[in-house]
All heavy atoms as an XYZ file, in Angstrom:
985
protein
N      32.093    -21.191    121.012
C      31.686    -20.824    122.351
C      32.853    -21.110    123.279
O      33.544    -22.103    123.121
C      30.467    -21.659    122.748
C      29.708    -21.197    123.968
S      30.408    -21.438    125.609
C      30.625    -23.175    125.713
N      33.070    -20.191    124.238
C      34.174    -20.356    125.168
C      33.757    -19.816    126.534
O      33.111    -18.775    126.614
C      35.397    -19.589    124.649
C      36.649    -19.810    125.462
S      38.075    -18.932    124.779
C      38.274    -19.779    123.227
N      34.106    -20.526    127.573
C      33.886    -20.062    128.946
C      35.251    -19.941    129.600
O      36.055    -20.869    129.544
C      33.001    -21.051    129.740
C      31.620    -21.158    129.100
C      32.910    -20.622    131.200
C      30.740    -22.233    129.706
N      35.497    -18.777    130.203
C      36.782    -18.541    130.880
C      36.523    -17.921    132.241
O      35.585    -17.153    132.410
C      37.664    -17.617    130.056
C      37.956    -18.200    128.678
C      38.928    -17.386    127.900
N      40.241    -17.334    128.501
C      41.171    -18.275    128.393
N      40.938    -19.369    127.723
N      42.360    -18.126    128.929
N      37.365    -18.245    133.199
C      37.297    -17.652    134.531
C      38.577    -16.871    134.755
O      39.677    -17.401    134.518
C      37.138    -18.751    135.587
C      36.865    -18.197    136.963
O      37.664    -17.464    137.522
N      35.724    -18.554    137.508
N      38.472    -15.649    135.220
C      39.655    -14.814    135.411
C      40.651    -15.461    136.371
O      41.860    -15.254    136.269
C      39.278    -13.403    135.868
C      38.731    -13.313    137.265
C      37.416    -13.358    137.629
C      39.467    -13.173    138.471
N      37.293    -13.256    138.986
C      38.538    -13.134    139.536
C      40.823    -13.072    138.779
C      38.925    -13.019    140.871
C      41.205    -12.935    140.099
C      40.267    -12.911    141.131
N      40.159    -16.270    137.304
C      41.047    -16.915    138.274
C      42.000    -17.921    137.619
O      43.019    -18.279    138.192
C      40.223    -17.618    139.351
C      39.480    -16.667    140.257
C      38.526    -17.439    141.179
N      37.685    -16.544    141.937
C      36.522    -16.054    141.520
N      36.056    -16.387    140.323
N      35.824    -15.245    142.267
N      41.651    -18.378    136.424
C      42.482    -19.344    135.709
C      43.510    -18.677    134.796
O      44.304    -19.369    134.160
C      41.595    -20.272    134.861
C      40.624    -21.076    135.705
O      40.967    -21.409    136.856
O      39.520    -21.367    135.207
N      43.488    -17.374    134.698
C      44.374    -16.647    133.791
C      45.608    -16.146    134.535
O      45.556    -15.866    135.733
C      43.649    -15.464    133.145
C      42.316    -15.809    132.512
C      42.349    -17.071    131.693
O      43.158    -17.201    130.787
N      41.474    -18.012    132.005
N      46.692    -15.982    133.827
C      47.915    -15.415    134.401
C      47.885    -13.914    134.140
O      47.878    -13.478    132.983
C      49.165    -16.053    133.772
C      49.177    -17.549    134.080
C      50.424    -15.350    134.269
C      50.239    -18.317    133.349
N      47.855    -13.110    135.212
C      47.789    -11.654    135.010
C      49.137    -11.088    134.570
O      50.176    -11.725    134.719
C      47.398    -11.127    136.388
C      47.919    -12.138    137.343
C      47.838    -13.465    136.623
N      49.088     -9.891    134.016
C      50.299     -9.169    133.649
C      50.114     -7.701    134.021
O      49.007     -7.257    134.309
C      50.623     -9.334    132.157
C      49.598     -8.755    131.214
C      49.723     -7.452    130.738
C      48.501     -9.507    130.798
C      48.777     -6.917    129.860
C      47.565     -8.984    129.933
C      47.708     -7.693    129.474
O      46.773     -7.165    128.619
N      51.195     -6.959    134.023
C      51.147     -5.517    134.310
C      51.077     -4.792    132.972
O      51.910     -5.014    132.090
C      52.391     -5.043    135.088
C      52.539     -5.824    136.397
C      52.318     -3.533    135.343
C      51.391     -5.675    137.359
N      50.066     -3.936    132.821
C      49.901     -3.164    131.599
C      49.772     -1.684    131.919
O      49.376     -1.320    133.024
N      50.096     -0.850    130.961
C      50.048      0.606    131.131
C      50.756      1.018    132.421
O      50.243      1.813    133.204
C      48.603      1.120    131.095
C      47.998      1.042    129.735
N      48.414      1.838    128.701
C      47.036      0.240    129.227
C      47.730      1.546    127.626
N      46.885      0.566    127.905
N      51.899      0.417    132.649
C      52.818      0.720    133.740
C      52.367      0.253    135.117
O      53.191     -0.023    135.955
C      53.142      2.222    133.794
C      53.811      2.737    132.539
C      54.042      4.224    132.571
O      53.707      4.885    133.563
O      54.566      4.726    131.567
N      51.044      0.155    135.389
C      50.656     -0.108    136.775
C      49.369     -0.896    136.979
O      49.033     -1.223    138.098
C      50.544      1.220    137.526
O      49.647      2.081    136.857
N      48.640     -1.222    135.923
C      47.401     -1.981    136.083
C      47.719     -3.471    136.122
O      48.551     -3.948    135.352
C      46.455     -1.759    134.903
C      45.996     -0.361    134.698
C      45.137     -0.322    133.440
C      44.860      1.087    133.000
N      44.069      1.113    131.765
N      47.033     -4.207    136.977
C      47.107     -5.663    136.943
C      45.969     -6.122    136.042
O      44.808     -5.822    136.294
C      46.972     -6.263    138.353
C      48.026     -5.659    139.288
C      47.086     -7.788    138.293
C      47.818     -6.004    140.741
N      46.313     -6.831    134.976
C      45.342     -7.173    133.935
C      45.250     -8.690    133.768
O      46.277     -9.358    133.621
C      45.731     -6.529    132.590
C      45.801     -5.000    132.737
C      44.764     -6.937    131.481
C      46.352     -4.283    131.522
N      44.020     -9.187    133.801
C      43.749    -10.593    133.523
C      43.127    -10.672    132.131
O      41.996    -10.246    131.937
C      42.786    -11.180    134.546
C      43.393    -11.442    135.873
C      43.870    -12.641    136.323
C      43.592    -10.512    136.931
N      44.345    -12.500    137.602
C      44.195    -11.194    138.006
C      43.327     -9.147    137.092
C      44.525    -10.582    139.200
C      43.662     -8.529    138.280
C      44.253     -9.249    139.318
N      43.826    -11.248    131.146
C      43.253    -11.361    129.807
C      42.204    -12.466    129.776
O      42.458    -13.579    130.219
C      44.461    -11.717    128.944
C      45.389    -12.431    129.880
C      45.166    -11.809    131.239
N      41.041    -12.150    129.286
C      39.983    -13.153    129.170
C      39.748    -13.532    127.710
O      39.767    -14.702    127.363
C      38.713    -12.652    129.836
C      38.831    -12.576    131.360
C      37.726    -11.726    131.957
C      38.811    -13.970    131.943
N      39.512    -12.540    126.883
C      39.312    -12.786    125.457
C      40.037    -11.704    124.667
O      40.100    -10.555    125.096
C      37.823    -12.732    125.087
C      36.972    -13.735    125.815
C      36.029    -13.318    126.729
C      37.110    -15.090    125.576
C      35.239    -14.226    127.409
C      36.323    -16.011    126.247
C      35.380    -15.577    127.163
N      40.542    -12.070    123.496
C      41.129    -11.078    122.600
C      40.694    -11.378    121.182
O      40.145    -12.441    120.899
C      42.641    -11.004    122.732
C      43.352    -12.215    122.237
C      44.853    -12.088    122.416
N      45.476    -12.919    121.401
C      46.548    -12.585    120.742
N      47.154    -11.462    120.966
N      47.041    -13.389    119.831
N      40.972    -10.458    120.307
C      40.513    -10.579    118.922
C      41.256    -11.698    118.192
O      42.476    -11.830    118.306
C      40.721     -9.263    118.188
C      40.108     -9.240    116.811
C      40.228     -7.877    116.183
O      41.272     -7.250    116.207
N      39.144     -7.409    115.610
N      40.491    -12.507    117.479
C      41.077    -13.531    116.617
C      41.530    -12.859    115.330
O      40.766    -12.118    114.721
C      40.041    -14.612    116.317
N      42.776    -13.098    114.953
C      43.299    -12.492    113.728
C      43.851    -13.578    112.827
O      44.654    -14.399    113.267
C      44.385    -11.478    114.080
C      43.866    -10.306    114.866
C      44.887     -9.200    115.050
N      46.245     -9.582    114.812
C      47.257     -9.342    115.652
N      47.045     -8.726    116.785
N      48.480     -9.715    115.353
N      43.434    -13.584    111.555
C      43.905    -14.637    110.644
C      45.411    -14.591    110.418
O      46.012    -15.596    110.086
C      43.140    -14.373    109.351
C      42.524    -13.035    109.489
C      42.505    -12.676    110.941
N      46.043    -13.431    110.636
C      47.488    -13.311    110.429
C      48.286    -13.751    111.654
O      49.497    -13.575    111.704
C      47.848    -11.868    110.054
C      47.487    -10.864    111.140
O      46.601    -11.162    111.959
O      48.090     -9.781    111.166
N      47.614    -14.330    112.660
C      48.275    -14.746    113.891
C      47.976    -16.225    114.157
O      47.158    -16.569    115.002
C      47.780    -13.880    115.052
C      48.542    -14.116    116.340
O      49.510    -14.911    116.325
O      48.171    -13.511    117.347
N      48.655    -17.135    113.430
C      48.364    -18.559    113.589
C      48.764    -19.109    114.955
O      48.299    -20.156    115.361
C      49.181    -19.220    112.469
C      50.275    -18.265    112.188
C      49.719    -16.888    112.463
N      49.611    -18.401    115.673
C      50.049    -18.825    117.003
C      49.184    -18.236    118.109
O      49.558    -18.242    119.270
C      51.504    -18.392    117.229
C      52.478    -18.946    116.211
C      52.672    -20.446    116.351
O      52.765    -20.918    117.491
O      52.721    -21.129    115.321
N      48.021    -17.708    117.749
C      47.149    -17.045    118.724
C      46.832    -17.979    119.887
O      46.584    -19.159    119.694
C      45.857    -16.594    118.052
N      46.850    -17.419    121.106
C      46.503    -18.248    122.262
C      45.019    -18.605    122.244
O      44.249    -18.085    121.435
C      46.831    -17.344    123.447
C      46.694    -15.971    122.913
C      47.125    -16.053    121.467
N      44.646    -19.472    123.149
C      43.248    -19.916    123.177
C      42.287    -18.814    123.604
O      41.088    -19.006    123.578
C      43.084    -21.142    124.071
C      43.474    -20.885    125.516
O      44.042    -19.818    125.814
O      43.212    -21.769    126.341
N      42.786    -17.639    123.951
C      41.909    -16.508    124.284
C      41.467    -15.751    123.044
O      40.586    -14.907    123.116
C      42.613    -15.516    125.233
O      43.787    -15.013    124.600
C      42.959    -16.166    126.554
N      42.075    -16.029    121.895
C      41.797    -15.271    120.668
C      40.564    -15.830    119.971
O      40.662    -16.645    119.067
C      43.005    -15.289    119.753
N      39.403    -15.354    120.401
C      38.146    -15.868    119.845
C      37.200    -14.752    119.398
O      36.186    -15.033    118.766
C      37.441    -16.748    120.879
S      36.980    -15.848    122.368
N      37.502    -13.502    119.705
C      36.582    -12.408    119.407
C      36.616    -12.053    117.922
O      37.681    -12.018    117.304
C      36.927    -11.175    120.237
C      36.841    -11.356    121.750
C      37.287    -10.079    122.464
C      35.438    -11.734    122.178
N      35.467    -11.753    117.388
C      35.357    -11.399    115.971
C      35.207     -9.882    115.809
O      35.950     -9.257    115.068
C      34.157    -12.130    115.326
C      34.386    -13.638    115.418
C      33.947    -11.676    113.885
C      33.167    -14.461    115.133
N      34.250     -9.286    116.498
C      33.966     -7.861    116.339
C      34.571     -7.000    117.446
O      34.580     -5.787    117.332
C      32.454     -7.630    116.283
N      35.067     -7.618    118.497
C      35.678     -6.869    119.593
C      37.180     -7.096    119.597
O      37.659     -8.120    119.135
C      35.105     -7.313    120.948
C      33.642     -7.004    121.209
C      33.194     -7.635    122.521
C      33.414     -5.500    121.242
N      37.902     -6.133    120.177
C      39.355     -6.249    120.275
C      39.819     -6.941    121.531
O      40.869     -7.566    121.565
N      39.030     -6.818    122.616
C      39.452     -7.448    123.861
C      38.444     -7.284    124.978
O      37.598     -6.390    124.954
N      38.557     -8.186    125.949
C      37.737     -8.151    127.164
C      38.650     -8.570    128.295
O      39.140     -9.705    128.319
C      36.547     -9.099    127.034
C      35.657     -9.113    128.249
C      34.729     -8.107    128.436
C      35.758    -10.123    129.189
C      33.905     -8.112    129.556
C      34.938    -10.140    130.308
C      34.012     -9.130    130.493
N      38.936     -7.639    129.225
C      39.905     -7.888    130.283
C      39.397     -7.378    131.627
O      38.559     -6.473    131.688
C      41.254     -7.204    129.981
O      41.020     -5.822    129.701
C      41.953     -7.841    128.794
N      39.921     -7.981    132.686
C      39.649     -7.538    134.059
C      40.879     -6.770    134.528
O      42.007     -7.228    134.350
C      39.418     -8.752    134.949
C      39.251     -8.405    136.416
C      39.090     -9.687    137.249
N      38.908     -9.373    138.652
C      39.831     -9.561    139.579
N      41.007    -10.068    139.253
N      39.580     -9.248    140.837
N      40.655     -5.587    135.138
C      41.755     -4.745    135.593
C      41.615     -4.442    137.085
O      40.503     -4.252    137.579
C      41.751     -3.399    134.862
C      42.053     -3.498    133.407
N      42.970     -2.697    132.793
C      41.574     -4.298    132.434
C      43.034     -2.996    131.507
N      42.182     -3.971    131.267
N      42.751     -4.348    137.754
C      42.818     -3.877    139.140
C      43.832     -2.737    139.184
O      44.953     -2.873    138.676
C      43.288     -4.980    140.108
C      42.307     -6.136    140.159
C      43.550     -4.404    141.499
C      41.056     -5.886    140.950
N      43.430     -1.613    139.775
C      44.358     -0.528    140.067
C      44.445     -0.474    141.588
O      43.451     -0.203    142.266
C      43.889      0.823    139.484
C      44.864      1.927    139.857
C      43.739      0.725    137.977
N      45.615     -0.780    142.113
C      45.800     -0.851    143.554
C      45.719      0.529    144.198
O      45.857      1.555    143.519
C      47.143     -1.513    143.863
C      47.179     -2.959    143.390
C      48.551     -3.569    143.526
O      49.537     -3.006    143.069
N      48.610     -4.726    144.168
N      45.505      0.523    145.508
C      45.380      1.773    146.254
C      46.577      2.688    146.066
O      47.718      2.245    146.006
N      46.270      3.971    145.924
C      47.274      5.035    145.784
C      48.114      4.929    144.518
O      49.230      5.433    144.453
C      48.190      5.087    147.011
C      47.465      5.351    148.301
C      46.932      6.742    148.328
N      46.099      6.958    149.502
C      45.212      7.897    149.601
N      45.032      8.740    148.613
N      44.487      8.039    150.680
N      47.559      4.291    143.481
C      48.256      4.160    142.195
C      47.502      4.967    141.137
O      46.279      4.957    141.085
C      48.328      2.689    141.743
C      49.153      1.850    142.717
C      48.848      2.545    140.314
C      50.644      2.138    142.694
N      48.259      5.658    140.289
C      47.701      6.357    139.130
C      48.273      5.694    137.891
O      49.485      5.514    137.788
C      48.066      7.850    139.156
O      47.470      8.438    140.316
C      47.584      8.572    137.912
N      47.396      5.324    136.954
C      47.872      4.674    135.730
C      48.411      5.726    134.764
O      48.195      6.928    134.946
C      46.745      3.868    135.058
O      45.743      4.760    134.567
C      46.123      2.876    136.026
N      49.093      5.268    133.745
C      49.619      6.210    132.760
C      48.467      6.875    131.997
O      47.390      6.319    131.873
C      50.589      5.511    131.805
C      49.922      4.521    130.881
O      49.041      3.781    131.344
O      50.291      4.477    129.691
N      48.730      8.060    131.535
C      47.750      8.869    130.801
C      48.036      8.655    129.325
O      49.117      9.000    128.832
C      47.929     10.327    131.217
C      46.915     11.289    130.700
C      45.560     11.099    130.898
C      47.316     12.434    130.025
C      44.631     12.008    130.439
C      46.402     13.364    129.567
C      45.054     13.143    129.775
O      44.131     14.053    129.321
N      47.100      8.041    128.606
C      47.372      7.602    127.242
C      46.102      7.652    126.394
O      45.010      7.857    126.906
C      47.919      6.167    127.257
C      46.914      5.175    127.753
N      46.621      5.004    129.091
C      46.111      4.309    127.081
C      45.683      4.069    129.219
N      45.358      3.634    128.010
N      46.275      7.436    125.107
C      45.151      7.346    124.164
C      45.438      6.189    123.209
O      46.584      5.744    123.070
C      44.995      8.642    123.382
N      44.380      5.711    122.565
C      44.497      4.659    121.562
C      44.010      5.220    120.227
O      42.907      5.756    120.150
C      43.647      3.443    121.945
C      43.997      2.891    123.278
N      45.103      2.112    123.503
C      43.374      3.010    124.478
C      45.151      1.777    124.771
N      44.116      2.311    125.394
N      44.812      5.072    119.222
C      44.487      5.643    117.916
C      43.260      4.980    117.287
O      42.419      5.653    116.724
C      45.701      5.498    116.985
C      45.579      6.254    115.691
C      45.479      7.767    115.879
O      46.026      8.311    116.849
O      44.808      8.404    115.029
N      43.155      3.662    117.416
C      42.085      2.957    116.716
C      41.268      2.042    117.643
O      40.748      1.025    117.202
C      42.651      2.140    115.559
C      43.507      0.983    116.040
O      44.057      1.016    117.140
N      43.629     -0.039    115.228
N      41.178      2.401    118.913
C      40.416      1.584    119.856
C      39.350      2.412    120.563
O      39.622      3.520    121.025
C      41.330      0.964    120.912
C      42.293     -0.042    120.354
C      43.166     -0.606    121.446
C      44.172     -1.583    120.858
N      45.078     -2.056    121.915
N      38.173      1.847    120.630
C      37.067      2.393    121.422
C      36.970      1.495    122.652
O      37.036      0.269    122.537
C      35.796      2.319    120.587
C      34.535      2.660    121.333
C      33.312      2.480    120.457
O      33.227      1.486    119.701
O      32.439      3.349    120.525
N      36.836      2.109    123.846
C      36.804      1.300    125.054
C      35.637      1.675    125.960
O      35.178      2.821    125.949
C      38.101      1.460    125.852
C      39.305      0.927    125.121
C      40.551      1.003    125.950
O      40.848      2.021    126.552
N      41.298     -0.088    125.982
N      35.207      0.679    126.729
C      34.265      0.906    127.820
C      34.908      0.358    129.069
O      35.378     -0.787    129.087
C      32.911      0.211    127.571
C      32.224      0.800    126.351
C      32.013      0.338    128.814
C      30.990      0.051    125.917
N      34.987      1.188    130.107
C      35.421      0.739    131.423
C      34.152      0.587    132.256
O      33.393      1.537    132.401
C      36.300      1.786    132.106
C      37.725      1.916    131.602
C      38.132      1.488    130.344
C      38.679      2.510    132.410
C      39.438      1.642    129.921
C      39.986      2.665    131.995
C      40.370      2.226    130.751
O      41.661      2.381    130.340
N      33.941     -0.605    132.806
C      32.806     -0.832    133.695
C      33.355     -1.137    135.086
O      34.006     -2.165    135.295
C      31.908     -1.976    133.211
C      30.779     -2.208    134.174
C      29.722     -1.304    134.232
C      30.790     -3.269    135.060
C      28.700     -1.471    135.155
C      29.769     -3.444    135.974
C      28.733     -2.543    136.025
O      27.726     -2.697    136.936
N      33.103     -0.219    136.023
C      33.667     -0.322    137.361
C      32.855     -1.276    138.224
O      31.658     -1.096    138.406
C      33.770      1.069    137.999
C      34.826      1.908    137.340
C      34.530      2.676    136.224
C      36.129      1.880    137.796
C      35.505      3.409    135.582
C      37.121      2.609    137.168
C      36.809      3.383    136.056
N      33.530     -2.289    138.749
C      32.904     -3.331    139.560
C      32.985     -3.002    141.050
O      32.028     -3.205    141.786
C      33.574     -4.687    139.291
C      33.355     -5.095    137.838
C      33.047     -5.765    140.233
C      34.178     -6.282    137.427
N      34.136     -2.512    141.482
C      34.303     -2.180    142.903
C      35.311     -1.053    143.061
O      36.127     -0.800    142.186
C      34.745     -3.412    143.701
O      36.042     -3.810    143.305
N      35.201     -0.386    144.208
C      36.098      0.716    144.512
C      35.572      2.035    143.978
O      34.514      2.106    143.365
N      36.347      3.070    144.241
C      36.018      4.395    143.723
C      37.308      5.173    143.559
O      38.314      4.892    144.205
C      35.045      5.133    144.636
C      35.580      5.429    146.012
C      34.547      6.141    146.856
C      35.122      6.408    148.238
N      34.206      7.141    149.069
N      37.270      6.121    142.656
C      38.446      6.938    142.388
C      38.102      7.998    141.368
O      36.980      8.518    141.354
N      39.060      8.262    140.492
C      38.861      9.302    139.483
C      39.412      8.811    138.152
O      40.253      7.928    138.101
C      39.580     10.577    139.901
C      39.041     11.198    141.179
C      39.845     12.436    141.545
C      39.270     13.122    142.754
N      39.559     12.452    144.013
N      38.916      9.427    137.088
C      39.496      9.237    135.767
C      39.868     10.601    135.213
O      39.086     11.545    135.307
C      38.527      8.545    134.811
C      38.446      7.051    135.024
S      37.665      6.194    133.634
C      38.985      6.210    132.413
N      41.046     10.667    134.665
C      41.466     11.850    133.910
C      41.144     11.553    132.456
O      41.650     10.578    131.891
C      42.955     12.094    134.108
C      43.468     13.311    133.395
C      44.931     13.524    133.718
N      45.473     14.583    132.917
C      46.768     14.771    132.701
N      47.650     13.961    133.262
N      47.182     15.761    131.952
N      40.269     12.360    131.878
C      39.840     12.164    130.488
C      39.984     13.493    129.769
O      39.316     14.471    130.123
C      38.381     11.655    130.417
C      38.238     10.343    131.210
C      37.945     11.491    128.967
C      36.811      9.885    131.392
N      40.871     13.533    128.778
C      41.164     14.768    128.040
C      41.339     15.962    128.977
O      40.734     17.021    128.810
C      40.082     15.034    126.986
C      40.332     14.248    125.705
O      41.449     13.707    125.532
O      39.421     14.178    124.877
N      42.170     15.772    129.988
C      42.567     16.795    130.963
C      41.459     17.264    131.894
O      41.616     18.258    132.597
C      43.244     17.993    130.282
C      44.623     17.620    129.766
O      45.319     16.838    130.457
O      45.012     18.094    128.690
N      40.347     16.565    131.934
C      39.293     16.816    132.926
C      39.299     15.653    133.912
O      39.573     14.517    133.531
C      37.911     16.912    132.266
C      37.748     18.067    131.300
C      37.621     19.411    132.003
O      37.112     19.446    133.141
O      38.038     20.412    131.408
N      38.969     15.920    135.170
C      38.921     14.886    136.202
C      37.463     14.563    136.521
O      36.663     15.472    136.775
C      39.654     15.348    137.485
C      41.107     15.740    137.184
C      39.567     14.272    138.566
C      41.993     14.599    136.733
N      37.137     13.261    136.514
C      35.778     12.792    136.791
C      35.817     11.759    137.908
O      36.703     10.898    137.924
C      35.167     12.143    135.540
C      35.074     13.068    134.359
C      36.116     13.172    133.442
C      33.942     13.848    134.154
C      36.035     14.028    132.355
C      33.851     14.708    133.068
C      34.900     14.790    132.176
O      34.818     15.644    131.098
N      34.860     11.837    138.826
C      34.704     10.827    139.871
C      34.116      9.569    139.247
O      33.223      9.643    138.400
C      33.743     11.335    140.958
C      34.194     12.613    141.652
C      35.217     12.358    142.749
O      35.269     11.251    143.282
O      35.963     13.305    143.056
N      34.622      8.392    139.660
C      34.062      7.112    139.216
C      33.892      6.206    140.426
O      34.660      6.286    141.391
C      34.936      6.422    138.145
C      34.904      7.189    136.835
C      36.361      6.223    138.621
N      32.878      5.346    140.371
C      32.601      4.415    141.455
C      31.974      3.143    140.896
O      31.587      3.099    139.720
C      31.691      5.079    142.513
O      31.652      4.249    143.676
C      30.300      5.313    141.982
N      31.873      2.125    141.723
C      31.278      0.854    141.304
C      29.911      1.102    140.669
O      29.103      1.869    141.183
C      31.141     -0.078    142.501
N      29.681      0.476    139.530
C      28.436      0.642    138.784
C      28.548      1.622    137.634
O      27.701      1.616    136.736
N      29.592      2.449    137.611
C      29.769      3.413    136.517
C      30.325      2.719    135.279
O      31.161      1.810    135.375
C      30.752      4.525    136.911
C      30.177      5.511    137.898
O      28.958      5.512    138.104
O      30.974      6.289    138.464
N      29.871      3.168    134.122
C      30.425      2.747    132.833
C      30.926      3.994    132.125
O      30.213      4.994    132.045
C      29.362      2.040    131.994
N      32.156      3.948    131.637
C      32.776      5.096    130.970
C      33.103      4.695    129.536
O      33.822      3.713    129.308
C      34.057      5.540    131.709
C      34.724      6.694    130.974
C      33.748      5.906    133.157
N      32.590      5.466    128.572
C      32.884      5.227    127.155
C      34.033      6.128    126.739
O      34.012      7.339    126.996
C      31.655      5.518    126.290
C      31.955      5.454    124.834
N      32.055      6.575    124.048
C      32.209      4.398    124.029
C      32.343      6.209    122.811
N      32.443      4.893    122.777
N      35.034      5.546    126.086
C      36.213      6.276    125.631
C      36.377      6.068    124.126
O      36.793      4.997    123.682
C      37.465      5.775    126.360
C      37.423      5.934    127.879
C      38.453      5.039    128.536
C      37.615      7.387    128.257
N      36.029      7.074    123.317
C      36.228      6.959    121.865
C      37.724      6.932    121.523
O      38.569      7.256    122.361
C      35.588      8.239    121.318
C      34.737      8.772    122.414
C      35.367      8.323    123.688
N      38.082      6.570    120.292
C      39.478      6.618    119.880
C      40.065      8.026    120.071
O      39.359      9.023    119.988
C      39.426      6.265    118.387
C      38.164      5.499    118.223
C      37.202      6.095    119.215
N      41.366      8.061    120.356
C      42.155      9.293    120.494
C      41.787     10.141    121.706
O      42.232     11.278    121.806
C      42.102     10.117    119.201
C      42.770      9.402    118.029
C      42.664     10.147    116.734
N      41.293     10.310    116.265
C      40.560      9.370    115.680
N      41.047      8.176    115.498
N      39.340      9.618    115.272
N      40.980      9.640    122.622
C      40.671     10.365    123.861
C      41.669      9.917    124.919
O      41.763      8.731    125.238
C      39.216     10.092    124.327
C      38.990     10.622    125.724
C      38.232     10.723    123.354
N      42.440     10.859    125.445
C      43.434     10.528    126.468
C      42.719     10.197    127.767
O      41.752     10.852    128.139
C      44.417     11.674    126.660
C      45.351     11.832    125.469
C      46.451     12.811    125.751
C      47.536     12.089    126.523
N      48.760     12.878    126.684
N      43.231      9.183    128.478
C      42.582      8.739    129.703
C      43.566      8.025    130.631
O      44.603      7.520    130.192
C      41.405      7.803    129.380
C      41.804      6.603    128.571
N      41.992      6.661    127.208
C      42.051      5.329    128.922
C      42.337      5.474    126.764
N      42.387      4.628    127.790
N      43.206      8.001    131.895
C      43.965      7.286    132.915
C      43.127      7.191    134.173
O      42.212      7.991    134.395
N      43.411      6.199    135.008
C      42.679      5.981    136.247
C      43.528      6.472    137.412
O      44.731      6.218    137.471
C      42.326      4.486    136.429
C      41.659      4.235    137.771
C      41.431      4.011    135.288
N      42.891      7.174    138.327
C      43.544      7.706    139.528
C      42.888      7.038    140.733
O      41.709      7.254    140.994
C      43.371      9.233    139.624
C      43.938      9.920    138.385
C      44.010      9.759    140.913
C      43.468     11.347    138.193
N      43.653      6.222    141.444
C      43.133      5.626    142.671
C      43.721      6.406    143.838
O      44.867      6.213    144.220
C      43.484      4.141    142.779
C      42.771      3.485    143.931
O      42.246      4.151    144.811
N      42.753      2.164    143.942
N      42.924      7.288    144.393
C      43.382      8.129    145.513
C      42.863      7.604    146.847
O      42.758      8.347    147.817
C      42.984      9.589    145.288
C      41.501      9.780    145.040
O      40.749      8.792    145.061
O      41.090     10.930    144.832
N      42.550      6.301    146.909
C      42.103      5.660    148.140
C      43.066      4.515    148.474
O      43.988      4.223    147.710
C      40.668      5.085    148.007
O      40.712      3.889    147.218
C      39.721      6.091    147.358
N      42.821      3.867    149.600
C      43.625      2.711    149.998
C      43.084      1.413    149.396
O      43.774      0.406    149.388
C      43.652      2.586    151.528
C      44.285      3.772    152.236
C      45.752      3.976    151.865
O      46.464      2.982    151.605
O      46.187      5.139    151.821
N      41.840      1.423    148.912
C      41.197      0.225    148.381
C      41.484      0.076    146.881
O      41.664      1.059    146.181
C      39.677      0.304    148.591
C      39.261      0.499    150.039
C      39.702     -0.639    150.934
O      39.591     -1.812    150.505
O      40.171     -0.365    152.051
N      41.479     -1.174    146.414
C      41.651     -1.427    144.978
C      40.435     -0.939    144.205
O      39.322     -0.922    144.724
C      41.799     -2.929    144.705
C      43.104     -3.504    145.222
O      43.993     -2.734    145.626
O      43.226     -4.745    145.209
N      40.669     -0.551    142.957
C      39.588     -0.287    141.995
C      39.610     -1.453    141.011
O      40.656     -1.794    140.461
C      39.799      1.038    141.237
C      39.753      2.231    142.179
C      38.753      1.184    140.130
C      40.102      3.545    141.511
N      38.453     -2.066    140.801
C      38.337     -3.175    139.861
C      37.370     -2.778    138.754
O      36.302     -2.240    139.027
C      37.811     -4.417    140.574
C      37.596     -5.600    139.667
C      37.028     -6.809    140.390
O      36.683     -6.709    141.584
O      36.899     -7.851    139.734
N      37.768     -3.034    137.508
C      36.871     -2.748    136.391
C      37.110     -3.714    135.250
O      38.159     -4.348    135.154
C      36.984     -1.300    135.919
C      38.326     -0.883    135.388
C      38.615     -0.948    134.037
C      39.310     -0.376    136.239
C      39.841     -0.549    133.540
C      40.540      0.027    135.753
C      40.797     -0.065    134.405
O      42.021      0.325    133.923
N      36.100     -3.830    134.412
C      36.206     -4.597    133.181
C      36.473     -3.625    132.046
O      35.898     -2.525    132.013
C      34.913     -5.365    132.908
C      34.519     -6.372    133.969
C      33.171     -6.991    133.630
C      35.581     -7.452    134.128
N      37.329     -4.013    131.127
C      37.659     -3.185    129.960
C      37.199     -3.945    128.723
O      37.672     -5.041    128.453
C      39.159     -2.933    129.926
C      39.587     -2.069    128.769
O      39.010     -2.116    127.703
N      40.635     -1.292    128.966
N      36.266     -3.344    128.001
C      35.766     -3.903    126.751
C      36.310     -3.020    125.637
O      36.071     -1.803    125.636
C      34.229     -3.965    126.713
C      33.727     -4.848    127.852
C      33.720     -4.503    125.388
C      32.942     -4.120    128.878
N      37.058     -3.609    124.703
C      37.710     -2.838    123.651
C      37.179     -3.234    122.281
O      37.079     -4.422    121.978
C      39.239     -3.083    123.699
O      39.739     -2.670    124.970
C      39.948     -2.304    122.605
N      36.858     -2.227    121.487
C      36.475     -2.425    120.097
C      37.530     -1.824    119.199
O      38.090     -0.771    119.511
N      37.833     -2.480    118.101
C      38.794     -1.965    117.133
C      38.049     -1.172    116.081
O      37.086     -1.657    115.487
C      39.583     -3.112    116.454
C      40.274     -3.999    117.506
C      40.592     -2.568    115.452
C      41.305     -3.301    118.345
N      38.482      0.066    115.859
C      37.867      0.943    114.870
C      38.756      0.937    113.640
O      39.925      1.320    113.706
C      37.700      2.379    115.432
C      37.107      3.287    114.380
C      36.867      2.360    116.690
N      38.241      0.463    112.548
C      39.023      0.366    111.302
C      38.997      1.675    110.564
O      38.105      2.415    110.559
C      38.445     -0.744    110.421
C      38.448     -2.098    111.096
C      39.800     -2.766    111.173
O      40.645     -2.514    110.296
O      40.027     -3.532    112.114
């Protein structure tokens, strides 16, 4: 059992422009130096993301990752397989493996979301 607060984590920049707070990541037996966040068994990761106003993230896909983006605050758009969708606080977006995606923040306010990642073997 582990309790973590995002405020205690050191954020990093991922996918060129997202501010990411790592909360939990997958525990792997081949990684003996794993940080104390490596506790997940069936999931690949659980992170908090911020996309600042007027920022568009890179458009990418994951070969073996299934993701859910759960939007906590803000509103904007997601580009998913070359289609544009409106997203707002309360929306959950499921992204299967190999689906290209990116977040478009076309407002002045930050977009905040949680990213839940599953590894598909």
